[in-house]
PASEGU-448506 format. One record per residue: z, x, y of N, C-alpha, C, CB in turn. Coordinates in pm, 1 decimal, padded with zeros to 6 digits, always signed. Glycine has a CB too. Example, Ala and Ser with C-alpha at 12.3 -4.5 7.8 and 13.67 -1.06 7.14 Angstrom:
<sites>
+----------+----------+----------+----------+----------+----------+----------+----------+----------+----------+----------+----------+
:     n.zz :     n.xx :     n.yy :    ca.zz :    ca.xx :    ca.yy :     c.zz :     c.xx :     c.yy :    cb.zz :    cb.xx :    cb.yy :
+----------+----------+----------+----------+----------+----------+----------+----------+----------+----------+----------+----------+
: +00780.0 : +01319.0 : -00569.0 : +00780.0 : +01230.0 : -00450.0 : +00780.0 : +01320.0 : -00330.0 : +00904.6 : +01130.8 : -00447.3 :
: +00708.0 : +01285.0 : -00225.0 : +00714.0 : +01367.0 : -00106.0 : +00787.0 : +01290.0 : +00003.0 : +00572.5 : +01408.4 : -00059.8 :
+----------+----------+----------+----------+----------+----------+----------+----------+----------+----------+----------+----------+
</sites>
This chain:
<sites>
+----------+----------+----------+----------+----------+----------+----------+----------+----------+----------+----------+----------+
:     n.zz :     n.xx :     n.yy :    ca.zz :    ca.xx :    ca.yy :     c.zz :     c.xx :     c.yy :    cb.zz :    cb.xx :    cb.yy :
+----------+----------+----------+----------+----------+----------+----------+----------+----------+----------+----------+----------+
: +00001.1 : +00086.4 : -00117.1 : -00005.2 : +00001.6 : -00000.9 : -00003.5 : +00087.8 : +00125.3 : +00111.0 : -00099.1 : -00000.8 :
: -00084.1 : +00059.8 : +00221.0 : -00095.8 : +00132.3 : +00341.4 : -00022.7 : +00058.9 : +00450.9 : -00239.8 : +00154.5 : +00376.4 :
: +00071.7 : +00134.9 : +00522.0 : +00140.0 : +00074.4 : +00635.6 : +00048.5 : +00077.2 : +00754.4 : +00272.1 : +00146.3 : +00667.0 :
: +00063.0 : -00022.8 : +00837.0 : -00017.7 : -00029.1 : +00955.8 : +00050.2 : +00040.2 : +01069.9 : -00048.1 : -00170.8 : +00991.7 :
: -00023.8 : +00098.4 : +01160.9 : +00027.9 : +00169.3 : +01276.2 : +00046.9 : +00070.7 : +01386.3 : -00064.8 : +00283.4 : +01319.6 :
: +00161.8 : +00066.9 : +01455.7 : +00176.7 : -00028.3 : +01561.8 : +00093.1 : +00015.5 : +01683.4 : +00324.9 : -00043.8 : +01598.9 :
: +00070.0 : -00082.7 : +01771.1 : -00011.8 : -00054.4 : +01892.4 : +00059.3 : +00044.6 : +01985.5 : -00042.1 : -00186.5 : +01970.0 :
: +00192.6 : +00035.3 : +01989.5 : +00269.2 : +00127.0 : +02071.7 : +00393.3 : +00174.6 : +01995.0 : +00309.4 : +00059.6 : +02204.8 :
: +00449.2 : +00285.8 : +02038.7 : +00565.3 : +00338.3 : +01982.9 : +00669.8 : +00354.0 : +02093.9 : +00535.7 : +00468.9 : +01912.6 :
: +00796.7 : +00347.7 : +02059.9 : +00900.9 : +00361.0 : +02155.7 : +00955.4 : +00507.1 : +02149.2 : +01012.9 : +00255.0 : +02129.2 :
: +01043.8 : +00544.5 : +02233.1 : +01101.6 : +00681.3 : +02236.8 : +01162.3 : +00720.6 : +02104.8 : +01207.7 : +00692.0 : +02345.3 :
: +01235.2 : +00630.6 : +02044.0 : +01300.9 : +00667.1 : +01911.7 : +01194.7 : +00692.2 : +01808.9 : +01398.2 : +00553.0 : +01859.9 :
: +01084.8 : +00612.9 : +01806.3 : +00984.1 : +00635.8 : +01703.3 : +00908.5 : +00764.6 : +01727.8 : +00887.1 : +00519.3 : +01697.0 :
: +00875.9 : +00794.7 : +01850.2 : +00808.7 : +00917.7 : +01882.2 : +00898.8 : +01039.0 : +01853.0 : +00765.4 : +00916.7 : +02028.1 :
: +01025.3 : +01028.0 : +01888.8 : +01117.6 : +01135.1 : +01859.2 : +01131.3 : +01164.3 : +01716.3 : +01246.8 : +01105.5 : +01912.4 :
: +01139.0 : +01057.9 : +01637.1 : +01141.7 : +01080.6 : +01484.5 : +01017.8 : +01145.1 : +01439.6 : +01158.9 : +00947.6 : +01404.6 :
: +00899.7 : +01103.2 : +01492.6 : +00773.9 : +01165.1 : +01450.7 : +00772.8 : +01315.1 : +01486.3 : +00653.7 : +01092.9 : +01517.1 :
: +00821.9 : +01345.4 : +01604.7 : +00817.4 : +01485.1 : +01651.4 : +00938.7 : +01569.4 : +01604.9 : +00810.1 : +01487.1 : +01804.0 :
: +01038.0 : +01502.0 : +01545.6 : +01157.9 : +01571.8 : +01498.9 : +01245.0 : +01624.4 : +01617.6 : +01116.2 : +01689.6 : +01406.8 :
: +01254.0 : +01542.2 : +01723.6 : +01332.6 : +01577.0 : +01837.1 : +01421.1 : +01459.9 : +01870.5 : +01245.0 : +01616.8 : +01955.2 :
: +01520.1 : +01481.2 : +01961.2 : +01609.8 : +01373.6 : +02001.7 : +01536.2 : +01279.2 : +02090.8 : +01734.1 : +01427.5 : +02072.1 :
: +01568.1 : +01145.6 : +02089.3 : +01499.4 : +01048.1 : +02174.8 : +01507.3 : +01081.8 : +02320.9 : +01555.9 : +00912.0 : +02153.4 :
: +01623.0 : +01141.6 : +02361.0 : +01632.0 : +01169.4 : +02509.6 : +01534.9 : +01283.2 : +02548.0 : +01782.0 : +01209.8 : +02551.7 :
: +01506.0 : +01372.8 : +02454.5 : +01407.0 : +01477.5 : +02475.9 : +01269.7 : +01417.7 : +02491.9 : +01407.8 : +01577.3 : +02361.2 :
: +01236.8 : +01319.3 : +02408.1 : +01107.5 : +01253.8 : +02416.2 : +01094.7 : +01179.1 : +02549.8 : +01088.6 : +01157.1 : +02297.1 :
: +01203.8 : +01115.3 : +02597.0 : +01203.5 : +01049.1 : +02723.9 : +01185.8 : +01148.3 : +02835.3 : +01329.1 : +00970.7 : +02742.8 :
: +01250.8 : +01253.6 : +02831.5 : +01245.0 : +01358.9 : +02937.5 : +01101.7 : +01417.7 : +02940.9 : +01353.4 : +01475.4 : +02909.8 :
: +01038.8 : +01442.3 : +02822.4 : +00904.8 : +01494.3 : +02818.0 : +00807.6 : +01397.6 : +02876.4 : +00866.0 : +01527.9 : +02679.0 :
: +00829.2 : +01271.3 : +02849.5 : +00743.2 : +01161.2 : +02907.3 : +00759.9 : +01159.7 : +03058.3 : +00781.7 : +01018.1 : +02847.1 :
: +00882.5 : +01161.9 : +03107.9 : +00905.2 : +01154.5 : +03251.2 : +00844.6 : +01275.1 : +03320.6 : +01054.6 : +01144.9 : +03281.9 :
: +00842.7 : +01389.7 : +03255.7 : +00789.2 : +01516.9 : +03317.4 : +00636.6 : +01526.1 : +03298.1 : +00859.0 : +01645.1 : +03252.7 :
: +00576.4 : +01427.9 : +03223.3 : +00434.4 : +01434.6 : +03204.8 : +00393.0 : +01529.5 : +03094.9 : +00370.1 : +01473.7 : +03330.7 :
: +00486.5 : +01578.1 : +03017.8 : +00459.3 : +01670.5 : +02910.2 : +00416.9 : +01606.4 : +02777.7 : +00578.4 : +01752.2 : +02887.8 :
: +00437.3 : +01474.8 : +02774.1 : +00403.8 : +01393.9 : +02654.9 : +00334.6 : +01265.7 : +02708.1 : +00536.4 : +01358.7 : +02566.0 :
: +00227.1 : +01229.2 : +02649.8 : +00150.0 : +01109.2 : +02708.6 : +00230.1 : +00984.1 : +02674.8 : -00003.5 : +01096.3 : +02648.0 :
: +00264.2 : +00914.0 : +02791.2 : +00345.1 : +00793.0 : +02779.4 : +00309.8 : +00699.7 : +02899.6 : +00501.2 : +00829.0 : +02776.6 :
: +00352.3 : +00578.3 : +02886.8 : +00324.4 : +00477.5 : +02989.9 : +00451.8 : +00392.4 : +03006.1 : +00198.0 : +00387.1 : +02951.0 :
: +00470.1 : +00341.0 : +03128.8 : +00574.7 : +00248.5 : +03162.8 : +00506.0 : +00121.4 : +03210.5 : +00671.8 : +00307.3 : +03270.9 :
: +00474.8 : +00033.1 : +03118.1 : +00397.1 : -00086.3 : +03156.8 : +00473.5 : -00178.0 : +03247.5 : +00354.1 : -00162.7 : +03035.0 :
: +00407.1 : -00235.8 : +03347.1 : +00470.2 : -00328.3 : +03436.3 : +00590.7 : -00281.8 : +03508.9 : +00504.1 : -00442.0 : +03365.6 :
: +00605.6 : -00153.6 : +03531.9 : +00720.5 : -00102.0 : +03603.9 : +00849.8 : -00103.2 : +03524.2 : +00739.4 : -00179.7 : +03727.7 :
: +00838.9 : -00123.0 : +03395.4 : +00960.9 : -00118.7 : +03310.1 : +01018.2 : +00014.4 : +03307.3 : +00933.0 : -00161.8 : +03169.9 :
: +01147.2 : +00030.3 : +03268.0 : +01213.1 : +00156.3 : +03255.2 : +01178.5 : +00221.3 : +03122.0 : +01362.1 : +00138.9 : +03269.5 :
: +01158.2 : +00140.6 : +03022.4 : +01129.2 : +00198.7 : +02888.8 : +00990.6 : +00253.9 : +02885.1 : +01145.9 : +00094.7 : +02777.3 :
: +00978.3 : +00370.0 : +02813.3 : +00851.3 : +00432.9 : +02793.1 : +00783.4 : +00375.6 : +02669.9 : +00867.7 : +00582.8 : +02781.1 :
: +00655.8 : +00365.7 : +02674.6 : +00572.5 : +00327.6 : +02552.5 : +00471.3 : +00444.6 : +02528.7 : +00491.4 : +00182.2 : +02575.3 :
: +00450.6 : +00467.6 : +02404.5 : +00359.7 : +00572.9 : +02358.2 : +00243.8 : +00515.0 : +02278.1 : +00435.5 : +00675.2 : +02273.3 :
: +00124.0 : +00550.8 : +02312.0 : +00006.1 : +00512.8 : +02230.8 : -00001.5 : +00608.9 : +02113.8 : -00128.1 : +00515.9 : +02315.6 :
: -00002.8 : +00552.3 : +01989.6 : -00004.8 : +00641.6 : +01872.9 : -00126.7 : +00736.4 : +01870.1 : -00003.1 : +00558.1 : +01745.9 :
: -00242.6 : +00688.9 : +01915.3 : -00362.9 : +00773.8 : +01918.3 : -00347.5 : +00890.5 : +02023.6 : -00489.7 : +00684.9 : +01952.5 :
: -00283.8 : +00862.7 : +02132.7 : -00262.7 : +00967.7 : +02234.4 : -00157.3 : +01062.1 : +02184.2 : -00221.1 : +00907.6 : +02372.2 :
: -00060.5 : +01019.2 : +02119.6 : +00045.1 : +01111.2 : +02068.5 : -00015.2 : +01199.9 : +01957.1 : +00171.0 : +01029.1 : +02012.7 :
: -00097.1 : +01142.9 : +01871.6 : -00166.0 : +01217.6 : +01769.9 : -00258.8 : +01331.4 : +01828.2 : -00247.8 : +01120.0 : +01685.8 :
: -00327.5 : +01289.5 : +01934.3 : -00416.8 : +01386.6 : +02001.7 : -00339.2 : +01491.3 : +02065.5 : -00504.5 : +01321.4 : +02103.9 :
: -00222.8 : +01457.5 : +02126.9 : -00133.1 : +01557.2 : +02187.1 : -00076.7 : +01655.1 : +02082.2 : -00017.4 : +01486.2 : +02259.6 :
: -00042.0 : +01597.8 : +01966.0 : +00011.6 : +01682.0 : +01850.6 : -00094.6 : +01780.0 : +01810.0 : +00053.5 : +01592.7 : +01724.3 :
: -00219.8 : +01739.0 : +01804.0 : -00324.6 : +01829.9 : +01757.1 : -00351.9 : +01934.1 : +01859.0 : -00451.8 : +01755.5 : +01724.4 :
: -00326.5 : +01906.4 : +01990.7 : -00353.0 : +02006.9 : +02096.3 : -00233.8 : +02098.7 : +02113.2 : -00385.9 : +01938.4 : +02231.3 :
: -00119.3 : +02066.7 : +02061.5 : +00007.5 : +02140.6 : +02075.6 : +00066.9 : +02169.3 : +01936.5 : +00109.7 : +02059.5 : +02163.2 :
: +00003.3 : +02256.2 : +01860.8 : +00055.2 : +02284.6 : +01726.2 : +00190.4 : +02353.9 : +01734.3 : -00044.1 : +02371.7 : +01646.8 :
: +00275.2 : +02326.1 : +01634.0 : +00409.1 : +02383.0 : +01633.7 : +00399.3 : +02526.4 : +01601.1 : +00501.1 : +02312.3 : +01536.1 :
: +00491.1 : +02609.1 : +01653.5 : +00496.8 : +02745.3 : +01621.7 : +00561.6 : +02766.3 : +01494.0 : +00562.6 : +02819.2 : +01723.3 :
: +00507.8 : +02838.4 : +01402.6 : +00573.9 : +02859.6 : +01271.0 : +00697.8 : +02946.4 : +01293.1 : +00475.2 : +02928.2 : +01166.2 :
: +00785.9 : +02930.4 : +01195.9 : +00915.1 : +03007.4 : +01207.9 : +00889.2 : +03153.6 : +01204.8 : +01014.1 : +02971.6 : +01094.6 :
: +00783.4 : +03203.5 : +01133.5 : +00755.5 : +03344.0 : +01125.3 : +00711.8 : +03397.5 : +01264.2 : +00647.1 : +03370.2 : +01018.4 :
: +00627.2 : +03320.3 : +01327.3 : +00583.9 : +03355.8 : +01461.2 : +00702.3 : +03348.9 : +01562.6 : +00468.9 : +03261.7 : +01505.2 :
: +00786.2 : +03256.5 : +01546.7 : +00899.7 : +03247.0 : +01632.1 : +00987.8 : +03371.6 : +01620.1 : +00977.8 : +03122.4 : +01599.7 :
: +01006.5 : +03419.0 : +01493.3 : +01083.7 : +03543.0 : +01475.0 : +01022.3 : +03655.5 : +01541.5 : +01100.6 : +03576.0 : +01333.7 :
: +00888.8 : +03672.0 : +01532.1 : +00820.5 : +03780.7 : +01596.3 : +00836.2 : +03779.5 : +01748.7 : +00676.2 : +03776.4 : +01560.0 :
: +00817.2 : +03657.6 : +01806.5 : +00831.3 : +03641.7 : +01948.7 : +00976.6 : +03674.3 : +01992.3 : +00791.7 : +03498.2 : +01989.9 :
: +01069.9 : +03631.9 : +01918.1 : +01211.6 : +03654.2 : +01951.0 : +01246.8 : +03803.1 : +01942.7 : +01302.8 : +03572.9 : +01856.0 :
: +01184.3 : +03880.5 : +01852.6 : +01216.1 : +04017.9 : +01834.3 : +01154.0 : +04104.5 : +01942.2 : +01172.0 : +04062.5 : +01699.7 :
: +01060.8 : +04055.0 : +02020.1 : +00989.6 : +04135.8 : +02125.7 : +01079.5 : +04170.7 : +02233.3 : +00871.4 : +04062.8 : +02184.2 :
+----------+----------+----------+----------+----------+----------+----------+----------+----------+----------+----------+----------+
</sites>
């Protein structure tokens, strides 16, 4: 069975997808570092799953090996 993808995601859902705290997702949205929208002047952020996927593909995670190399410099 294939689950359907919702039209929008909230901060908690995006945070779970990215493996970060929901407040970090909200902060990244507010700073424009993560694609998000506040429809109708609402306080809550909404995320388009396609835009988030596109963002993820453009911002690959740093592997732990590379992080170790960068830290040791």
